[in-house]
C-alpha positions as CSV (number, residue, x, y, z in Angstrom):
1,M,61.7,76.2,214.5
2,I,60.0,78.5,211.8
3,I,56.4,79.2,211.1
4,R,56.4,81.1,207.7
5,H,56.9,77.8,205.8
6,N,55.5,74.5,206.9
7,L,57.9,72.3,204.9
8,P,56.9,69.0,206.4
9,A,53.2,69.9,205.6
10,L,53.9,70.8,201.9
11,N,56.0,67.6,201.4
12,T,53.1,65.6,202.7
13,Y,50.6,67.4,200.8
14,N,52.5,66.8,197.5
15,A,53.0,63.2,198.3
16,L,49.2,63.0,199.1
17,R,48.2,64.7,195.8
18,A,50.3,62.4,193.7
19,N,48.9,59.4,195.6
20,R,45.4,60.7,194.9
21,G,46.1,61.0,191.1
22,K,47.4,57.5,191.0
23,T,44.3,56.4,192.9
24,A,42.1,58.1,190.4
25,R,43.8,56.3,187.5
26,A,43.6,53.0,189.3
27,L,40.0,53.5,190.0
28,R,39.3,54.3,186.3
29,S,41.1,51.2,185.3
30,L,39.2,49.1,187.8
31,S,35.9,50.7,186.6
32,S,36.7,50.1,182.8
33,G,38.8,47.2,183.0
34,L,41.3,49.1,180.6
35,R,44.8,49.9,181.3
36,I,44.7,52.6,178.7
37,N,41.6,54.8,179.1
38,V,43.0,58.1,177.6
39,A,46.1,58.8,175.5
40,A,47.9,60.0,178.6
41,D,47.7,56.4,180.1
42,D,50.1,55.2,177.3
43,A,50.4,57.4,174.1
44,A,52.1,54.7,171.9
45,G,50.0,51.9,173.3
46,L,46.8,53.8,172.4
47,A,48.0,54.4,168.9
48,I,48.8,50.6,168.5
49,S,45.5,49.5,170.3
50,E,43.4,51.7,168.1
51,Q,44.9,50.4,164.7
52,M,44.3,46.9,166.0
53,K,40.8,47.8,167.0
54,A,40.2,49.2,163.4
55,R,41.6,45.8,161.9
56,I,39.5,43.7,164.4
57,R,36.3,45.5,163.2
58,G,37.3,45.0,159.6
59,L,37.9,41.3,160.2
60,D,34.5,40.8,161.8
61,Q,32.8,42.7,158.9
62,A,34.9,40.5,156.4
63,V,33.5,37.4,158.1
64,R,29.9,38.8,157.5
65,N,30.8,39.5,153.9
66,A,32.1,36.1,153.3
67,Q,29.0,34.6,154.9
68,D,26.8,36.6,152.6
69,G,29.0,35.3,149.8
70,I,28.6,31.8,150.8
71,S,24.7,32.4,151.0
72,L,24.8,33.8,147.4
73,I,26.8,30.8,146.2
74,Q,24.3,28.6,147.9
75,T,21.4,30.2,146.2
76,A,23.1,30.1,142.8
77,E,24.3,26.4,143.2
78,G,20.6,25.3,144.4
79,A,19.1,26.9,141.0
80,L,21.9,25.1,139.1
81,A,21.1,21.9,140.9
82,E,17.5,22.2,139.5
83,V,18.7,23.2,136.2
84,Q,20.7,20.0,136.1
85,A,17.7,17.9,137.2
86,V,15.6,19.4,134.2
87,L,18.6,18.4,131.9
88,L,18.5,15.0,133.3
89,R,14.7,14.7,132.6
90,I,15.4,16.0,129.1
91,R,18.1,13.3,128.5
92,T,15.7,10.6,129.8
93,L,13.1,11.9,127.1
94,A,15.9,12.0,124.4
95,V,16.7,8.4,125.3
96,Q,13.0,7.5,125.0
97,A,12.5,9.4,121.7
98,A,15.6,7.7,120.1
99,N,13.6,4.3,120.2
100,D,11.9,3.7,116.9
101,T,9.0,2.0,118.8
102,N,7.6,5.6,119.1
103,T,5.5,7.2,116.3
104,K,5.9,10.6,115.0
105,E,2.9,11.7,117.1
106,D,4.6,10.1,120.2
107,R,7.9,11.9,119.5
108,M,5.9,15.1,118.9
109,N,4.6,14.8,122.3
110,I,7.9,14.1,123.8
111,Q,9.2,17.3,121.8
112,H,6.3,19.3,123.4
113,E,7.6,18.4,126.9
114,I,11.1,19.2,126.1
115,Y,10.0,22.6,124.9
116,E,8.3,23.1,128.4
117,L,11.4,21.9,130.1
118,I,13.6,24.3,128.2
119,D,11.3,27.2,129.0
120,E,11.8,26.2,132.6
121,V,15.4,26.4,132.3
122,D,15.2,29.7,130.7
123,R,12.8,30.9,133.7
124,I,15.3,29.6,136.3
125,S,18.2,31.4,134.5
126,A,16.2,34.7,134.4
127,T,14.5,34.8,137.9
128,T,17.2,33.4,140.3
129,Q,18.2,36.3,142.4
130,F,20.0,37.1,145.6
131,N,19.2,40.5,147.3
132,G,17.9,41.7,143.8
133,K,20.8,40.6,141.8
134,N,20.4,38.0,138.9
135,L,22.7,35.2,139.4
136,L,22.5,33.1,136.2
137,D,22.0,35.5,133.5
138,G,25.8,36.3,132.9
139,A,25.7,39.8,134.5
140,M,27.9,38.7,137.3
141,S,30.8,37.7,135.2
142,A,31.0,39.9,132.0
143,T,28.7,41.8,129.7
144,G,29.1,41.9,126.0
145,S,27.6,43.3,122.8
146,T,28.2,43.3,119.0
147,D,27.2,45.5,116.1
148,N,26.2,42.5,114.2
149,I,22.3,41.8,114.6
150,N,23.0,38.1,113.5
151,A,25.6,37.6,116.3
152,E,25.1,36.7,120.0
153,M,27.5,36.7,122.8
154,F,27.6,34.1,125.7
155,V,29.5,34.5,128.7
156,R,30.6,31.3,130.6
157,G,32.5,33.2,133.3
158,G,34.7,36.1,134.0
159,T,37.5,37.6,131.9
160,A,39.9,38.6,134.6
161,S,43.2,36.8,135.1
162,K,46.5,37.6,136.9
163,D,49.9,38.3,135.5
164,Q,53.1,37.0,136.6
165,F,53.4,39.4,139.5
166,G,49.7,38.7,140.8
167,Q,48.2,41.8,139.5
168,R,44.8,41.3,138.1
169,I,44.1,41.8,134.4
170,N,40.9,42.5,132.8
171,A,40.3,41.1,129.2
172,G,37.5,43.7,128.6
173,G,37.6,46.1,125.8
174,N,36.6,46.5,122.0
175,Y,37.5,44.0,119.5
176,R,37.2,43.6,115.7
177,I,36.3,40.0,114.5
178,E,37.1,39.1,111.0
179,V,35.4,35.8,109.6
180,D,36.3,34.2,106.4
181,A,34.6,31.0,105.1
182,S,37.5,28.8,104.1
183,A,35.4,25.9,103.3
184,P,31.7,26.9,102.7
185,G,29.1,24.3,104.1
186,Q,26.2,22.6,102.4
187,G,22.4,22.7,103.0
188,Q,20.3,19.6,103.5
189,I,18.5,18.1,100.5
190,L,15.6,15.6,100.9
191,K,13.5,13.6,98.3
192,S,10.2,12.0,98.5
193,N,8.6,8.9,97.2
194,I,7.6,8.7,93.7
195,I,4.3,10.5,93.6
196,Y,2.4,9.7,90.4
197,A,-0.9,11.3,89.6
198,P,-2.3,12.0,86.1
199,L,-2.7,15.6,85.1
200,V,-6.3,16.8,85.3
201,E,-7.6,20.0,83.6
202,K,-9.0,22.6,86.0
203,T,-10.8,25.9,85.7
204,I,-10.0,28.8,87.9
205,Y,-11.4,32.4,87.8
206,V,-8.7,34.9,87.8
207,G,-9.2,38.3,89.3
208,G,-12.5,37.4,90.6
209,S,-14.2,36.3,93.9
210,G,-16.3,33.5,95.0
211,G,-18.7,33.2,97.9
212,G,-18.9,30.4,100.2
213,A,-22.3,29.4,101.8
214,G,-23.3,30.3,105.4
215,P,-25.4,28.1,107.7
216,G,-28.5,29.2,106.0
217,G,-27.2,28.0,102.6
218,K,-26.8,31.5,101.2
219,D,-23.4,32.5,99.7
220,L,-21.7,35.9,100.5
221,V,-23.2,37.6,97.5
222,E,-26.7,36.6,98.6
223,I,-26.0,37.7,102.2
224,L,-24.4,41.1,101.4
225,G,-26.5,41.8,98.4
226,E,-25.4,41.7,94.8
227,D,-24.8,45.6,94.8
228,N,-22.2,45.3,97.8
229,I,-19.8,43.0,95.7
230,S,-18.1,44.3,92.5
231,L,-15.7,42.4,90.3
232,T,-13.6,44.4,87.8
233,K,-10.9,43.6,85.4
234,G,-8.7,45.8,83.3
235,M,-8.5,48.5,85.8
236,N,-5.8,51.0,84.6
237,I,-4.3,52.7,87.8
238,Q,-2.3,56.0,86.8
239,F,-0.3,58.0,89.2
240,D,0.2,61.8,88.4
241,G,3.7,62.7,89.4
242,A,3.0,66.4,89.3
243,T,-0.3,66.3,91.5
244,G,0.4,63.3,93.5
245,A,-2.9,61.9,92.7
246,W,-4.1,58.4,91.6
247,T,-6.6,58.1,88.8
248,T,-8.4,55.0,87.4
249,T,-10.0,54.2,84.2
250,V,-11.6,50.9,83.1
251,D,-10.7,49.5,79.6
252,G,-13.3,46.8,78.8
253,S,-11.4,45.9,75.6
254,T,-8.2,44.9,77.4
255,A,-7.7,41.1,77.4
256,L,-6.7,39.8,80.7
257,G,-3.7,38.0,79.3
258,T,-2.3,41.2,77.9
259,L,-2.6,43.5,80.8
260,T,0.5,45.7,81.5
261,P,2.1,45.9,84.9
262,D,0.1,48.8,85.9
263,Q,-3.2,47.3,85.1
264,Y,-5.1,45.1,87.8
265,C,-8.0,42.9,88.4
266,C,-10.0,44.0,91.5
267,V,-12.9,43.1,93.7
268,F,-14.7,45.3,96.4
269,I,-16.7,43.7,99.2
270,D,-19.0,46.1,101.2
271,F,-20.0,44.8,104.8
272,C,-21.6,48.0,105.9
273,G,-25.2,46.7,106.1
274,L,-24.6,44.6,109.4
275,G,-27.6,44.9,111.6
276,S,-29.9,46.1,108.7
277,D,-29.5,44.1,105.7
278,Y,-27.8,41.1,107.5
279,E,-27.1,39.6,110.8
280,L,-23.5,38.6,111.9
281,S,-24.7,34.9,112.4
282,D,-25.4,34.8,108.6
283,L,-21.9,35.2,107.8
284,F,-20.7,32.1,109.9
285,G,-19.3,29.5,107.5
286,S,-19.5,31.8,104.4
287,G,-16.5,33.6,103.0
288,F,-14.8,34.5,99.7
289,S,-11.7,33.6,97.5
290,S,-9.6,35.4,95.2
291,T,-7.2,33.9,92.6
292,C,-4.1,35.8,91.7
293,A,-3.7,36.6,88.0
294,T,0.0,36.3,88.1
295,C,0.7,32.9,90.2
296,S,-2.9,31.5,89.9
297,K,-3.0,30.6,93.6
298,H,-6.4,30.5,95.3
299,Y,-6.7,32.4,98.5
300,S,-9.8,31.9,100.8
301,I,-11.2,33.5,103.9
302,R,-13.9,31.8,105.8
303,F,-15.9,33.4,108.6
304,V,-16.2,31.4,111.9
305,D,-17.9,32.0,115.2
306,G,-16.2,32.6,118.7
307,G,-16.1,28.7,119.3
308,G,-13.9,28.1,116.5
309,N,-16.4,25.9,114.8
310,K,-15.9,25.6,111.1
311,Y,-18.8,25.1,108.5
312,E,-18.6,23.2,105.2
313,S,-18.4,25.3,102.1
314,G,-21.4,25.2,100.1
315,G,-19.9,26.6,97.1
316,G,-16.8,24.5,97.1
317,I,-14.3,27.6,97.0
318,F,-12.3,26.6,100.1
319,N,-9.5,24.3,100.7
320,Q,-7.9,25.1,97.3
321,N,-4.4,26.6,98.2
322,Y,-4.8,28.8,101.2
323,L,-7.5,28.9,103.7
324,L,-7.8,31.4,106.6
325,D,-10.6,31.2,109.2
326,V,-11.4,34.6,110.7
327,D,-13.2,34.9,114.0
328,I,-15.8,37.8,113.6
329,S,-18.0,36.8,116.6
330,G,-17.0,40.2,118.4
331,A,-17.9,42.4,115.4
332,T,-20.5,45.2,115.9
333,S,-20.2,46.9,112.6
334,G,-19.0,46.2,109.1
335,E,-15.9,48.3,109.8
336,E,-14.8,46.0,112.6
337,I,-15.3,42.9,110.2
338,V,-13.1,44.5,107.7
339,D,-10.6,45.2,110.5
340,L,-10.7,41.7,111.9
341,I,-10.1,40.3,108.3
342,M,-7.0,42.5,107.9
343,K,-5.5,41.8,111.2
344,A,-6.1,37.9,110.7
345,V,-4.3,38.1,107.5
346,A,-1.3,40.1,108.7
347,A,-1.0,37.4,111.5
348,S,-1.1,34.5,109.2
349,P,2.3,33.3,107.8
350,G,0.4,31.4,105.0
351,M,-1.4,34.5,103.8
352,R,0.3,37.6,104.7
353,D,3.3,37.4,102.3
354,H,0.9,37.2,99.3
355,Y,-2.6,38.2,100.4
356,T,-1.6,41.5,102.0
357,K,-0.1,42.5,98.6
358,Y,-3.5,43.0,97.2
359,A,-6.0,43.4,100.3
360,Y,-6.6,46.9,101.6
361,E,-9.3,48.4,103.9
362,V,-11.1,51.2,102.0
363,N,-11.4,54.2,104.5
364,D,-14.9,55.1,103.3
365,G,-17.3,52.8,105.1
366,A,-16.7,49.1,105.5
367,K,-15.3,48.1,102.1
368,L,-12.6,45.6,101.6
369,F,-10.6,46.4,98.5
370,I,-8.6,43.5,96.8
371,Y,-6.4,43.5,93.7
372,D,-3.8,41.1,92.3
373,E,-0.6,43.1,92.6
374,R,0.7,46.2,94.6
375,P,1.3,49.3,92.8
376,T,4.4,51.4,93.5
377,L,2.6,53.3,96.1
378,N,-0.4,52.6,98.4
379,P,-3.3,54.2,96.2
380,L,-5.6,54.4,99.1
381,S,-3.4,57.0,101.0
382,N,-3.1,59.5,98.2
383,G,-6.6,60.7,97.5
384,S,-7.5,57.8,95.2
385,T,-10.6,58.2,92.7
386,F,-11.3,54.6,92.6
387,D,-14.9,53.6,91.8
388,P,-15.8,50.7,94.1
389,F,-18.5,49.7,91.7
390,A,-16.8,50.0,88.5
391,R,-18.7,48.9,85.2
392,D,-17.6,48.3,81.7
393,T,-18.3,50.6,78.7
394,N,-21.8,49.2,78.5
395,G,-22.5,49.8,82.2
396,D,-22.5,46.2,83.1
397,K,-20.4,44.6,86.0
398,I,-17.3,43.0,84.8
399,D,-17.2,39.2,85.6
400,P,-13.8,37.4,86.3
401,T,-12.1,35.6,83.5
402,E,-11.8,31.9,83.2
403,K,-8.2,30.4,83.1
404,T,-7.5,26.7,82.4
405,V,-4.6,25.0,84.4
406,Y,-3.4,21.5,84.8
407,V,-2.9,19.8,88.2
408,R,-2.2,16.5,89.8
409,P,-4.7,15.9,92.5
410,L,-3.3,13.8,95.5
411,I,-6.5,11.9,95.5
412,D,-5.6,10.2,92.3
413,S,-2.1,9.1,93.6
414,S,-2.1,5.5,95.1
415,I,0.5,6.4,97.7
416,F,-2.0,8.4,99.7
417,Y,-4.1,5.5,100.4
418,D,-3.6,2.9,103.1
419,Q,-3.9,-0.8,102.7
420,N,-7.5,-0.7,103.4
421,G,-8.1,1.9,100.7
422,K,-8.5,4.7,103.1
423,Y,-7.6,8.2,101.7
424,L,-4.9,9.6,104.2
425,I,-6.1,13.1,103.6
426,D,-9.8,12.6,104.0
427,K,-9.6,15.3,106.8
428,P,-7.4,18.2,107.2
429,E,-3.8,17.2,108.1
430,T,-1.4,19.7,109.6
431,I,2.4,19.2,108.9
432,T,4.9,21.1,110.8
433,I,8.4,21.8,109.5
434,V,11.0,22.2,112.4
435,Q,14.3,23.9,111.2
436,G,17.6,23.1,113.0
437,D,17.8,26.7,114.4
438,G,14.5,26.3,116.2
439,K,12.2,28.0,113.8
440,S,9.1,26.1,112.5
441,A,6.4,26.6,110.0
442,S,3.1,24.6,109.6
443,F,0.8,24.1,106.6
444,T,-2.4,22.1,106.2
445,L,-3.3,19.5,103.6
446,Y,-6.8,19.0,102.5
447,D,-8.5,16.4,100.3
448,T,-8.6,18.8,97.4
449,D,-4.9,19.5,97.3
450,T,-2.7,18.7,94.4
451,V,1.0,18.1,93.9
452,E,1.3,21.6,92.7
453,S,-0.3,23.1,95.9
454,I,1.9,20.8,98.1
455,I,4.9,22.5,96.3
456,D,3.5,25.9,96.9
457,K,2.9,25.4,100.7
458,L,6.4,23.7,101.1
459,N,8.2,26.8,99.3
460,E,6.1,29.2,101.4
461,A,6.7,27.4,104.8
462,I,10.4,26.9,104.2
463,G,11.1,30.3,102.7
464,G,9.4,31.9,105.6
465,M,12.1,30.4,107.8
466,Q,15.1,31.5,105.9
467,P,17.0,34.6,107.1
468,K,15.7,37.9,105.9
469,A,19.1,38.9,104.8
470,L,19.7,35.9,102.7
471,E,20.7,36.7,99.1
472,L,19.5,34.2,96.5
473,D,20.6,35.8,93.2
474,A,21.9,33.8,90.3
475,R,25.6,34.1,89.7
476,D,24.9,35.7,86.3
477,G,23.3,38.7,88.2
478,S,19.7,38.0,87.3
479,P,17.0,39.1,89.8
480,P,16.3,36.8,92.7
481,D,13.4,34.5,92.1
482,V,13.3,31.8,94.7
483,A,9.6,31.1,95.0
484,G,10.1,27.5,93.5
485,R,13.5,26.5,94.8
486,Y,13.1,25.1,98.2
487,A,10.7,22.4,96.8
488,V,10.2,21.2,93.3
489,Y,8.4,18.5,91.7
490,V,10.6,16.4,89.4
491,D,8.3,16.3,86.2
492,G,9.3,14.0,83.3
493,D,12.6,14.8,81.6
494,D,13.1,17.9,83.9
495,L,14.8,15.8,86.5
496,Q,15.9,18.9,88.6
497,A,18.8,16.9,89.7
498,R,22.6,17.5,90.2
499,P,24.9,15.3,88.0
500,A,27.7,13.5,89.8
501,A,31.2,13.3,88.5
502,D,30.4,10.1,86.7
503,G,27.3,11.6,84.9
504,K,24.8,9.8,87.2
505,L,22.0,11.8,88.8
506,V,22.5,12.0,92.7
507,E,19.2,13.6,93.7
508,S,16.2,11.8,92.4
509,V,14.0,10.6,89.5
510,A,10.8,11.8,87.8
511,G,7.7,11.9,90.1
512,T,9.5,12.9,93.4
513,I,9.7,16.1,95.3
514,I,13.0,17.6,96.0
515,I,13.2,19.8,99.1
516,R,16.2,22.0,99.8
517,S,17.5,24.3,102.6
518,A,19.4,27.4,101.6
519,I,21.1,27.4,105.1
520,A,24.3,25.5,105.4
521,G,25.0,23.2,108.4
522,K,22.6,21.8,111.0
523,D,20.8,25.1,111.6
524,G,19.2,24.6,108.3
525,A,18.3,20.9,108.7
526,L,14.5,20.4,108.2
527,T,12.4,17.8,110.1
528,F,8.9,17.1,109.3
529,T,6.2,16.0,112.0
530,G,2.6,15.3,111.7
531,S,0.5,12.3,110.7
532,E,2.6,9.1,110.7
533,A,0.8,7.6,108.0
534,L,0.9,10.6,105.7
535,L,4.6,11.3,106.4
536,D,5.3,7.6,105.6
537,A,3.4,8.1,102.4
538,L,5.7,11.1,101.5
539,G,8.6,9.1,102.5
540,L,11.0,12.1,102.9
541,T,14.6,10.9,103.2
542,T,17.8,12.9,103.4
543,I,20.0,12.5,100.2
544,T,22.4,15.2,101.1
545,E,23.4,15.6,104.7
546,P,24.0,19.2,106.1
547,R,27.5,20.2,106.3
548,E,28.8,23.0,108.6
549,T,31.0,25.8,107.2
550,V,34.7,25.9,108.1
551,Y,35.6,29.4,109.2
552,T,39.0,31.1,109.6
553,V,38.6,33.8,112.4
554,S,40.8,36.4,113.5
555,V,40.4,38.8,116.5
556,Y,42.1,42.1,116.9
557,D,42.2,44.8,119.5
558,A,39.7,47.5,117.9
559,H,42.0,50.3,119.0
560,S,45.6,49.2,118.9
561,N,45.0,46.5,116.1
562,Q,46.9,44.1,118.4
563,I,46.3,40.4,117.3
564,I,44.3,38.6,120.0
565,T,43.6,35.4,118.0
566,D,45.2,34.9,114.6
567,N,43.5,32.6,111.9
568,A,41.9,30.4,114.3
569,R,40.2,27.6,112.2
570,L,37.0,26.0,113.3
571,S,33.9,24.2,112.0
572,G,30.4,25.6,112.7
573,N,29.0,29.1,113.8
574,M,30.1,29.0,117.4
575,L,33.3,31.0,118.1
576,I,34.3,29.5,121.3
577,G,36.9,31.3,123.5
578,L,38.5,33.4,120.7
579,I,38.0,36.8,122.5
580,A,38.6,35.4,126.0
581,P,38.6,31.9,127.5
582,N,35.0,32.3,128.8
583,I,33.5,34.3,125.9
584,D,31.7,32.6,123.0
585,V,30.1,34.3,120.0
586,K,27.5,32.6,117.8
587,I,27.4,33.9,114.3
588,A,24.6,33.3,111.6
589,A,24.8,30.0,109.6
590,N,25.6,31.6,106.4
591,T,28.1,34.3,107.7
592,A,30.9,35.3,105.2
593,V,28.9,33.1,102.6
594,D,27.1,34.1,99.5
595,V,24.3,31.8,98.5
596,F,23.5,31.5,94.8
597,W,21.2,29.5,92.7
598,D,22.8,27.4,89.9
599,D,20.1,27.0,87.3
600,D,22.2,24.3,85.7
601,A,22.6,22.2,88.5
602,K,19.2,23.1,89.9
603,S,20.7,23.6,93.3
604,F,21.9,26.2,95.8
605,V,25.6,26.9,95.9
606,W,27.5,28.3,98.9
607,L,30.7,30.3,97.9
608,P,32.9,32.3,100.2
609,K,32.0,36.0,100.4
610,N,34.6,38.3,98.8
611,G,36.4,39.9,101.8
612,G,34.3,37.8,104.3
613,D,32.5,39.5,107.1
614,A,33.7,41.5,110.0
615,F,32.0,43.0,113.0
616,F,32.9,44.7,116.5
617,A,32.4,43.3,119.9
618,H,32.6,44.9,123.2
619,V,33.4,43.1,126.4
620,K,33.2,44.5,129.9
621,N,34.4,42.3,132.8
622,N,31.9,42.5,135.6
623,P,32.5,39.8,138.2
624,L,31.1,39.6,141.6
625,I,33.9,40.9,144.1
626,L,33.5,39.6,147.8
627,H,35.7,41.6,149.9
628,V,36.9,39.1,152.5
629,G,39.5,41.1,154.4
630,A,40.2,44.0,156.6
631,G,42.4,46.0,154.1
632,Q,42.6,47.0,150.6
633,Q,42.3,44.6,147.6
634,Q,41.6,41.6,149.8
635,D,39.0,40.4,147.5
636,V,37.8,37.0,146.2
637,I,36.6,37.1,142.7
638,L,33.3,35.2,141.8
639,A,32.1,35.0,138.2
640,I,28.9,33.2,137.4
641,G,28.2,33.0,133.7
642,R,25.0,32.8,131.6
643,Y,23.2,29.5,132.1
644,D,20.0,29.5,129.8
645,S,19.1,27.2,127.3
646,K,21.0,29.3,124.6
647,A,24.1,29.4,126.5
648,L,23.9,25.6,127.3
649,G,23.2,24.8,123.8
650,V,20.0,23.1,124.2
651,S,17.4,25.9,123.0
652,N,16.9,24.0,119.6
653,L,16.8,20.5,121.0
654,L,14.9,18.2,118.5
655,V,14.1,14.5,119.1
656,L,11.6,14.0,116.1
657,S,13.7,11.2,114.7
658,N,16.2,8.6,116.0
659,A,19.2,10.7,114.6
660,L,17.9,13.9,115.9
661,A,17.5,12.4,119.4
662,N,21.1,11.0,119.4
663,D,22.2,14.4,118.5
664,A,20.1,15.9,121.5
665,L,21.8,13.4,123.7
666,Q,25.2,14.8,122.9
667,K,24.1,18.4,123.4
668,V,22.3,17.5,126.7
669,D,25.5,15.7,128.0
670,D,27.6,18.7,127.0
671,A,25.1,21.0,128.9
672,I,25.3,18.7,131.9
673,F,28.9,18.9,131.8
674,K,28.8,22.7,131.8
675,I,26.4,22.6,134.8
676,T,28.6,20.1,136.7
677,G,31.5,22.3,136.1
678,I,29.9,25.6,137.3
679,R,28.5,23.7,140.3
680,A,32.0,22.3,141.2
681,Y,33.4,25.8,140.8
682,L,30.8,27.3,143.1
683,G,31.4,24.4,145.5
684,A,35.2,25.0,145.5
685,S,34.4,28.9,146.2
686,Q,32.2,28.0,149.1
687,N,34.8,25.9,150.5
688,A,37.4,28.6,150.0
689,L,35.1,31.0,151.7
690,D,34.4,28.7,154.6
691,H,38.2,28.5,155.1
692,A,38.4,32.2,154.7
693,V,35.6,32.8,157.5
694,S,37.7,30.3,159.7
695,N,40.9,32.2,159.0
696,L,39.3,35.6,159.5
697,T,37.6,34.4,162.7
698,A,40.9,33.2,164.0
699,S,42.8,36.3,163.0
700,S,40.1,38.4,164.7
701,L,40.5,36.3,167.9
702,N,44.2,36.6,167.9
703,L,44.1,40.2,167.2
704,T,41.7,40.8,169.8
705,A,43.9,39.1,172.2
706,S,46.9,41.2,171.3
707,E,44.9,44.3,171.5
708,S,43.4,43.2,174.9
709,A,47.2,42.7,176.1
710,I,48.0,46.0,175.2
711,R,45.0,48.0,176.5
712,S,43.2,45.9,179.0
713,A,44.0,46.2,182.8
714,D,45.4,43.4,185.0
715,M,42.5,43.6,187.5
716,A,44.4,41.7,190.4
717,K,47.5,43.9,189.9
718,M,45.4,47.1,189.7
719,M,43.5,46.0,192.9
720,T,46.7,45.5,194.7
721,E,47.9,49.0,193.5
722,F,44.6,50.6,194.4
723,I,44.8,49.0,198.0
724,K,48.2,50.3,198.4
725,L,47.3,53.7,197.2
726,N,44.3,53.7,199.4
727,M,46.6,53.0,202.5
728,L,49.0,55.7,201.5
729,N,46.2,58.2,201.1
730,D,45.1,57.3,204.7
731,V,48.7,57.6,206.0
732,G,49.1,60.9,204.0
733,M,46.1,62.3,205.5
734,S,47.3,61.4,209.1
735,M,50.9,62.7,208.4
736,L,49.4,65.9,207.0
737,Y,47.4,66.5,210.2
738,H,50.5,66.0,212.4
739,A,52.6,68.1,210.0
740,N,49.9,71.0,210.4
741,M,49.9,70.4,214.1
742,A,53.9,71.2,214.4
743,P,53.5,75.0,214.2
744,Q,51.2,74.9,217.1
745,Q,54.1,74.2,219.4
746,V,55.3,77.7,219.0
747,L,52.2,78.9,221.0
748,R,53.3,76.8,224.0
749,L,56.8,78.7,224.0
750,L,54.8,82.0,224.0
751,S,52.8,80.9,226.8
């Protein structure tokens, strides 16, 4: 028996300490419900469990991502459903307009509703968003641009695809597009009924100005005062290149007909007396007219009040060629009156192209300066020495010069009267010309109009809608002069017609108006709308249908010169899918075509441009990427293209005739097909995402179960273990007590 080492007590203590450690771990597992609470519990199991936990959380977030994607798709699909409803309404209107029981006014009213509906399509496309992202403007598929101002790119979907190994390929990049016109198209040609009216002699005043009467019966000269209106002729404008100054002299002996190009007929009108010499209300209904010395056209400006009320002319100067009503009701000074005149002229398509050539505001006071042609430089910006009240050599004011012309008044033509003898233009009638590319121009006919003035108005209206870059030079290299080529009156033996192969004339006969478009294809087709009776009297019919240009197009990689599309042949100016399957490019109607005027054939000629046209395009793939997995590259690609009226091909829908309405039906059907296709695509994508959500949820559930099997504690087993360990702890404590009591037996021996 020894007392230095109590081995039984030490053994009991060690066993008790081990049991207490196990008890602590069992208690921790029972408290947390986990078998593995720290790495020491199961190092390998903890590593596996943490990886599974990261995966589970990724799967749960992927479910939320997919659900957000479903919400985005539902938003886009709902907007497209509304676009489709709008298109169905447009289709119904096109069917209605195709019926010839409608008058031209009826069809114009239908056309106005279609315009509003097209605007709504564009509004939906521009404003449909999800979380601030535009959904229908093409930005969620691909973006593109070109260096050709007359080319526009339309994105119908994404450009990404996959190769044979399942790797994603983007079709983005820089491309060179070469366009050749293998078969140039043809512009539309129309003719009118025979308009017979006898020639009538008419006296006009060249270089001068007339004044219309206001409500008080006074004309502009009486209102402003004789000293405030000055007419001059033979004003010689000289530019000193050394000093940079303009000087003027008046040569009273120079006859108007022999003026050199640097001599002008001028008029000055001074409005500075407002409030002192005259009141603003005195001007309402008055005005002035000026006749160009070179083209003999009569340009009139009439002052009206804020209500837009027009007054009859007392002097008979208005309604000659071009009349512009200027609202001066807000003017408080003569300077403001002049400013309003200039702004109104600049905003008027019928006046600005000619009138602004010879109308300028004089900086000194409230004077308006008018002359019949523009010099090389603006004389009013270089220290001009103009005398605003020039006199002749005798000190007298110079009066305008009379000129005799011959015209055909419409009032003398029987076709402009109805069966009851009523003149069809007894009140102003506005005619609107709508071009196939959506541009439009209007002009107004008055009871004083002539055949010649109709021709002028037609040429100005149609010419204003032609592309600015259009070259209309004669093939012999003569200067471009197209003022009278869009519309001509066939006069006598000058038939202005194109001979057919058999020598017969294929256009028209004497007494008719021939109207031409210089734009090949349907983009240049002209449709007239206005008074049904007046248009029936004109009887415009198409004698040459517009024909689209046939193009040969090649597309190359701009950097490597690799051929993307080789010599694709297509009709029309829409290059569909040549860069990528979902990328279309619309080019101008006369791309790669030179337009010439053939003076012998009296017609426009479309010829292939030498070398064709080429431009660059840039495409960047930019689809919506939905990350619907817990790992890398577990994406779903969603590409929603551009779905406004231009991309759908309905921006220029016209229903102003049976033929146009039928053409519109085809365009609307094509647009509905596109909308149906993208809605089906979005519906399929939504269904796929629904399945993805189900799969992700199941994966998360199963992985959670696996992770739980590794990490979670078996509570029943742990409780059994805990009870066992508690019992061992109690027994150990008891045994330790008895072991510690064993050495006490030695004391008994000593006693």
